[in-house]
N, C-alpha and C positions, 0 to 999 in steps of 0.2 A: 285613657293616658289623663294623667294628674296636669293641671293644671300649673304655669311658673309664676309661680307669685311675684309680683312687683316690686319694685325699690323706686320710691326718692329726691332727689335729694333735696334737704334742708332748705335750699335758695328756691329752687322749684315749688315746692311746699308752700314758702312763702310768697311765690311770687302770685300761683292758683288762690291762696286764702285773702292776699291784699284786694284780687281782681273781683271777687264776691262782696270782700268786708266796703270799700269803697265804691261798691256801683257800678264798676263799669263793665262788667257784665251778668248775667243771671245767672241764677244757681242751676238752672237747669240748662243754658247753655255751657256750662263753664261743663256739669256730669258728663254731658254727653261729649263735649269737646275732648275731656282725657279721660274719658270711660271710667269714669269712679265712680263708688256706689255714696249716699247722698251720707251718711252715718263717716265716711271719709274725709269729707270737705268739712264735715261739723266738727269732725277731732281739731283739725288743720285751725280752726279757726278758732275754736277757744282754745289749743295751747299758745296760737298766735295772743290774745285779749289777756293768758292767764301770767304771759311771760315774756309780754313786749316789753316792760321794763327792764329785764336782763340783760335786752339787747346792746343801753349803752353800758352797760356796769360792767360789760362782757371787754371795753378797753383797757377799763382797771387790771381786770385778770390775766390776759392777754400778754398786758406790759408785765405786770408782777409777774409769772411765770416766764415771758423773755429772762428776768431780771437773773431769777431761781435758778431756769436754765445754768447761762453766764457764771454764775458765782460754782454751780456744782460741776461744771467745765475747767474752772480756773481750782478750784482744790482737786484736781483730778492729778492736774498736769505738776501741781506742785504739790503734791503725792509723789509723783513718778519721777520727779527733780532731789527730791529728798533721798531716796531709794539709790539713784544714781550716785549725789553725792556722798554720800555714807560706803560703796561699792569702790568707790575712786579713793576713796581715804583709806580703805585697806590696801589696795592696793597698793599706794602713794605707802602708807607704811610696810608691808611686806616686801617693797623695793626699800627699802629704807638699810632694814636691817637686814638685806643681805649687803 
């Protein structure tokens, strides 16, 4: 039987990497406790070091994404109302001509 590949949440990866980087736990303790390979922990720590500054940039990006999503939603509603208004005008003109 093949061994099922485990997946980890970003929060878990962050927590484990921080435990090691802050010295809360020794590397060996973390590897045994979570049944991780040395290369996995090293990769998580390296990513955290490289991309740590992006954590604070994410606040700006999420706010911008929320605004863009709201604008797209409003544009969709405006388009729908425009179509409904055009249809109502056609029906009104048709009723007036009768």
